N, C-alpha and C positions, 0 to 999 in steps of 0.2 A: 155224957153230957160233956165232958171237955174235948173231944173228936167233935161233936157236934158244933160247940162253937167256934173250933177251929175251922169247919168248913164255912161258916157262916163269913166269918173274917178274909177268908182266903176268896169267896165270891166277891166279896164285897173289893178288895182290892183289885181283882180282876177287872172288879166294872167300873171301877175308879181307872184303871189305867188304860181301860178302852174308852172311856169317856179323855180321859185325857189327850186321847191320840185323834181324838174325832178334831175337824176344822168345824167353822163356823157352820151352821147346819142351812139351807136353802130350802122355804118349807114350802109345797106344792099342795095348792087348796082345790077346790071343785072348777075352779075360774078362772086355773092359770091358763094364760096363754103364750107368754113369752117373756123374759126379763134381762136385760143387760146383767152379765153376772160379775164382770171384770173386779167390783167393790167384794165378792164371796171368795173368791178366791185367796190363798194362802202358797206362796212361791218363794222357793231359792235358787241357787245357780252355781255352778260348779266347771269350772276348768276343763275336767275330763269326765269322762263317762262312767256314771256310778250303775249297778244293775236298781233294779225298780225293788227290790227288798230293800238293798240301801237306802235308796230314797223315804221309804216308807217310814223307816227308822228316825227319820232325821222328823218327820210331822207327827210321831209317837213322841218322841223326846222335846219337843219344843225348844230347840234352841234358840239362839238368836241370832243363826242364819236366815230364821223364816220373818218374811216380809207378806205384810199385804197387800196386793192389786191396787194402787191406787191409780193406775193411768193406763194407757193402751200402746203408747209408744215407748219404748225401751230404748230407743238408740242404736248405732251398730254394735254389734257383738259377736262373739266367737266362742258359741260354748254351750253348755246345756242350762234349759229353765225344766225344774219340776213345779207342776202345777196341781193343788189338791181342793177339792170339794166336799160336800157331805150336802147330800138332798133326801127330803123325805118326805114321804106322798101322806098328805095329812086328812087327805080324801077317801069317800067307801068305793073307786072305783081305780082301774088299773091307767094308769099313765105312761103312754108313750112317748116318751121324751126326747130331745137332740142336744147333744151340745154341739154347736155351731160355732166356728172359728173362722171368721170374715176376712181372710187373708188368703189368698190363694197360690200365696208364692212360697209355702215355707218347706224349708229342705227337709224334715223331717220328723214326724208327728208318731208316737208309741200311744195309745190308748190302754189305759189298764182300772179294771174293777178292783176294789180292795172287798176281801170277803173275809172272815173273822180272824182265819186262821192263815190265809196268803193272801198274797197280789197276780192278779190274772191279768195277762196282756191279752187283748182282745183285738186291737188292731194295730197295724203297722202303716202309715203311709207317708206321703209328701212328694213333691218334685223330683225329689230321688228314684221316685219309683214309678212305672208307668203310672197311667190315670185312672185302670180297672182294679188297681189296689184299692182304692177306696173303698168306703162302706155305703157310700149314695154315689152315683152318677151324678155330680156338681161340681160346680167351679170353687167352690168353698168345700170347708172339711166338716163333714156332718158324722160324730158317731151316735147310734141309736144306742138308749138303754129302756128296760123295761120299768118300771116299778109299781111292786102290787099296792094293794088298799095299808096302809099303816108300818110300810118298809119305810127302810131309809139305807142308803150305800152310799159307798164314797168313791170316786173318780179320780183317779191318778193318771196326769199326763205330763209326757215328756216330748219338750221342744228344743229341737236343737236347729239352728241357724246359723248362717256365716255371713251375715249383712244386717240392715238395719232390720230389726225386729220391734213388730206391731202386731198385737193381739187383742183383736176385739173378740169379746168370747159373750156368748149367748144361751142360754138354755130356755129352749122352744119346744111348743108340743107340733105334733107331724102334721095339723089342721095350717097352725101357725107358720111353717117353714116352707107349705107349699104356697100361700098365699105369699110369701115374701119372695121365694124365689119366679112367681109369676110376674108381681108386681114390677123387681128388677128388670128380669130378661124384658120384658114389656120397653120399660125406659130405655134401655141399652140397644135395644132394637131398633127403636126410634132413633138416638142416636145416631147409629148404624149407619141405619137409611138414607140420614140427611147427608152423612157423608159421603157416603156411595152415591147418591144423587148430585152433588158437588163436585165427585170423582168423575162421573160419565159426563155430567154435562160440560168439565174443562176440556174431556177428550174430545169432545164432540168439537164443541169450539176452534180446539187445536186442527181438529183437520179440514174444518171450515177455512178458517183465515191464516193457516199456515204461519201464528206467530209463537215461539216458541216459550213466551210468558204462560200461555195456557198450557204446555207441555210443563212446565216445571209447576207449574200450579196443581196439577193434574197428581203427581209425583210426592208431592208435600201431602193435600192433603190424603190420599190414598197410605203415605205414610203413618198419619196422625190416626187415619181409621184402625190399620193393623196394630199400633203400638197399643193405642184403647183396646181393641179388642183381644190384646194378650194379656196387657196390663190386668184385665177385670177377670183372667183365667177361664177366657172362651177358647184361645187358640189352641191350649194344653186338652179341653175337653171336645172341641170340635174338631182339629185340623190334624193334632200330631199327638195322640192320645198315647202311643208306643213311645215317645221318645223324652226317657228322663232327661233331667237337669238341663230341658230346652227353653224354659221360660226365660230366666234371667239373664241368658246373652242375649236372647232373640229381642228383650227390651231393649239392652244397652246399644245393641246394633240398630234398632228401628230410631231411638234416639240421636243416634249420630248421622244416620240417614236425614231423619227430619231436616236435621241443622245444614245438612250439604245441601238439599232440595230447599230450603228457605232462603238461603244465600244467592241461588241461579232466581228463584222466582222474583225474590225481592229487586234484583238487578234489574229483570224484565219490567215490572212493576212500574219502580222508581226512574227506571232510564239513565242509568247509572252512565252508562257508555256514554250518552251525551251530555252529562249537566256534571258528573262529577267523575272523570276520565281517571285522574290519580286512584282515588279510592276504589273504585271499578276495578282497579288493574291489582291492588291489594286484596279486595276479596277474589280475585279470581286465584292469587298465590293461599290463601289461607284455604280456599275449597279443593285446588292439589294436594295440600298438606293433608288434608283432612283424608282425601280417598286414597295416598300412599300408606295411612294409620292403617283404614277399611281393608285395603289389599293386603297390608304385612299380617294384619289379625289374621286372615284366611291362610297364608303361605308358612306363616312362621308364628304359629301359635305360640311356641314353647321360648321363643325369643323374646316374643310380647310380655308373656309373663315371667321371665325370669327379670326382666328390667322392668316388670312392671311401676316399679318406687319413682322411674324415670319418665314412662311412658305416660303413664296417667294426666302428673303435674302438667307436662307439655303438652298434651291433650287439654287440659283444660284452658290453658294459657291459649291455645289455638283458638277454640270455642269463645272465652271472652273477648277477644279479640275481634272476632267475626261479629258479632253479638254488638258489640261496641261502634263499629262501621255502619253496624245495618239503622242503628239508632243513629247515627250522625248524618246516613244516608236519608232519613223516615226525616228528620228536624229542617234540614236543607231543602228536601224536596216542597216544604211548606210554602219556597219563595219561586218554584220551577211548575207544582201542579196541585194548588191548595188543595181540592176537592180530596183528590186520592190521597194526598200524603196525611189527612187529620186517618181516614179509614184506617190506614196502615197502621198508623200511632195508637190507635185506641186497641187495634188488634193484637199488635206486637207488644203494647202494654199489657195486655190480659195474659199473654203467654210467660211475660218477665212476671208479673207481680203472681199468677200462678205459682210460678217455679220457687219465688220467694216465701209463699206460704206454704209449701208441701213440705218445707225444710221441719215441719212439727213431726213427718213422717220418719226422720231421723233422729228424733230425741232432742233435738235442738229448739230453743224458745220457752216461752214460760207459758205458753198455749199448748195444751193437748187436742186434737183433731183426728178423728177418723171417719171417713164418710165417702161419697166420692172422690175420686181423686183430681184436685183442681186443674191439672194439668189436661184431664180430658175435659172437664167444663170449658175450661180457656180455648179449646182447640173445636169446641161445638160454636162460641160466639166467634173464635177466629174465621173460621169457614163462613158464617152470614157474613161478617164485616168483609172479608178480602172478596167476597162473592160481588157483596155492591160495588168494590173497589174493581173489580175486576168486568162488572156490567158499565158503569163507568167509562173503564177504559175501551172498551167494546162501542159505545156510543163515540167517544175519542175519536178512534181510528175511523168511524162509518165516517163522521162528518168532516175529515181528515181527508178521506177517500173521495167522498161526494166532490170537495173542493178542489182536489185534485182531476178528478175527472173533468168538472166542469170548466177548471183552466186548460184542460189539454183539451176541450172540446173548443173551447172557445177560440183557443191558437190552431186549433186543425181548423175550423172555421176560416179563419182569416188567410190562413196557409193558401186554403182551396180558393177562396175569392181572389188574393192576389196571383195564385196559379193560374185563373179563369181567365183575369184581367190580362195578363201577360200574354196568353192564348189569342185574345178577342182582337189587344193591339197590334197584335202581328198578322193577324188575320186581317186586320184591316187596312196592314202596309201592305200586305202584299197584292191587298184587293186593289187598291190603289194604284201601286205600281204596273198591275195587270192591265186596268184599265186607262188611266192617264198617258202611259209610257209604249207597252208594248202593243194596247189596243192601237194607237195613234198612230203606233207605225208601220203595224200591219195594215191600215187604212190606206194610209200613204202608198204602200205597194200596191194595194190593190188598183188605185189608178194610174200607176204608174203601167199595168198590165192591161189597163181595159182597150183592148184592142180589139177588129172584127175577127181575126183568125181564131180558127178551133182550138189550138194550141191554147193562146191565153184566154178562151171564153173557160175552157178546162181549169187552168191553173188560177183564173178569178173566182170561180166557184168554189175552188176548192178553199181559198184564201176566206170568200164569204162566210163558210162553216167554221174554218178555225175563228175566226173574228166573236162570229155567233160563241162558240163555245167558250172563250175566252171572256165575252161579258158575263154570260151564263155562272159562270166561277167567279168572276170577283163580284157577282151579286151574291153568290151562294156565301164566300167568306166574308163579303163586309156586314157588319152585326146588323140586325134588324130594325128599322124607326120605331120604335114600341113607343115611346111618347108622342108620336103621331098618329099610329094605326090603332093601337091596343092590341091585347092577345089574339082575340076572336080575328080580327080582320087580316091578321098578319099568319095564322094560321091559314085559313081560307085560302090565301094568297099563297102558301107553301104546297098545299095539297094540289091548290089547282097547277100549279108548275110542274109538280111532281106527276100530275096525271098525262100533261102533253109530252113531257120528257119519257115517258116509260110505259105511258097507255094500260098501266092501273087503274083497276077499280078501286077505289078508292071512297067510301062514303062518310062525310062531316054530319056529327049533331050537334049542339048544343042545349043547355036544358039549365034553365034558374042561372044563367051568370050577370049578376047583377053588380058585385065590387072588381075592381080593377084590383092586378097586382102590381106591385112595384117595376120601375125600370129595370132593372136588374132582374128581377124575377122572371119577367117578360123573356128579355134576352137569354135568361137560361135556360128555361121552358121551351122557347123556340128551339135552341140547339139541341136540346134533349129527344124532340118530336121529328125533328128533322134528323138526327142520327139514326132515329127507330126507323121510320120509314125508309132511309137509305139501305139499312141494312138489309129490311127486309125484301126490299127491291133488289139486292144485292144477290141474296142467300136463301131467300126462302121458297123462292118458287109459288107464291102463294097467287089467286085469282081475287082473290076478296081480299080489303081489309079496311077497319070499321075503327074509326076515329069517334070518340067522344068526350066532352066535356061539361062535369058536371059540379053546380055552382052550389056552395054550399054555406052554412053561417060564418066558418073561421076558416075554410080551404075552400081549393078548387081540387077534382079528379079529374085526372085525363087518362080514358082507358084506350091501348090502342091494340085492335085485336086481328090477327091473320089465318087463313086457313092453310099455311106454308107447309111444309114439312118439318118442321120444330129444332130442337136441337136437347142434348142433355145438359141440363144447367150446373150437372155435378162436376161438370170438365173443365179447363180451365176458359174463362172468357178471353174474347179478344179486345184490341184498345177500344174500339168503340164503346163499347160495355161498360169498360173500365171509367171511361169519358164522361158517360150517361151519369154515372154514379158518382164520380166527383163534382159534375156542376149541379146535380141533387141536393150532397150533403153541404154544398156553397150556400145556399137558398134556402136550408133549414128543411130540407123536403124529405121524401121516401121514396125509394124507388123498388117496385116490387116485379118480377119479372118472373113467370110461371112459363115453363113449356115442356112436351112431352115429344120425342121422338116420331112423327108424323103423325100429329094430333094439332098441330099448330104454336102459336104463342101467343100471350094473354101478356101486357105491360100497363103496370098502374101507378101511375105519377100522381103522389099526392102534396099539394104544397099549399103550406098555410098563410093566410093574407096579411101583408105587412101590417103590424099594430098602429104604425104611425100613418097608414095611410086610408083613411075612410071615404 
């Protein structure tokens, strides 16, 4: 009897001790899908690593070191955290559950399951190990547990981290886990796709416009996309699954790269060289100073780590100076380019606000937040706002380019006009000299030789021919009397003269030419047709030439065709054709020459009617 009572008391004592060893129990019913489990976990932390059995004893003894997890962000740590939670399946079906830690950058995690007589380690993973050490191929840490109907079990988790610790803990079913992963991957896929689109668009814009601001924007958004891809754990999962301890330094480097590219992009967008030269030079020094840190980190990692107490504060000061100068440039740009400055300041403000808000992840501030990284959200908003700013800049560049082209065209037209005017004046002067001086003197000489001797008669005939040639040359050089005759009579007279002097078969036709060109246009068209016909007579060897004039509502088209030997238009042209082009440009026309060796030549001259002449 006494022995039986003894056994009953002993069993009751052991059961009481086991009950005391239990943490608060999470009940899993038949409709359970998932829950945020932070408030159900108890934890304690140590500076040195202890065994799982020793940690479990702390929970069973319920010492004062045990705490309830009432937060997500623990702030900067460098130690070991032990967490424990008991789960009981109150349903009548088997439950496939997962402990999910939605923090992809934990250094080391050991998942243990407690049985009545021992603590069994089931998984050991973290960014200190390659990706394939994870229980599930997911960017988060998911630990599967099976719970039979009515069964209860305790999970004991060790977390070792060397930075700011965030622990968002969830207990979810397999179905809920898959749905969450699908939904989140869809959102981040859209995020990455949009930034990739902005990246490619900016690179294409750089290739097209050759403006460095588009290239720096390409690098900045590319860095932002890689930063987000890595910060969310996708780089470790998809790009470098075998590189342990990869993510933390990658995130730091990408952040510094982003700062460097932001400086150069901002300089281009805000035109700091043009408006704030001194600040522009200081920003260049900040840029090069940061590059020195980046290169030193690769070449002398041991030195940089040994003097990290000096290096990191110096780098922080460098970044703060750069950000302050960028803020100054953005505000001052409100007086130089208000629209772009507004978009830039709003985009820049979202990044600064997100950076300030994200200090909750470091355990500072009264609020507790764990969700999408605010910096990543700000990158998305930045990409939208800065893309709009670049579109505005693109339109401004196009407007300035169009205005410059118009100015150059106007100046070029004026230059052509003055050049042609000078040519006409000189031709007129030479024609006058030939007619009034040399022609008169030759006529006087002819009269002196007008004797009846045979030699005198021959000399007189030669002089008469020279006089005719001089008069013809004078006539050709003198400007046409456009205000007296009009274009059609002048062309008819020109063609008639060339027929007589060369014997060429030239056919002239005019169709529906009812409006008249301006005096200057008529003079230039006359010279162009004159030069074209002279070139045909001298070089083409043509037997037939067609000249056609077509009048249209807003322009006149003149077509000159010959059946001569033609020429290769890809070869350098002579002075005559260049003069024709210059004259055409001076009156706002268009000259097109089509020719092939052995197939003749076609010349199309299009001249718009003067809008002031009806």
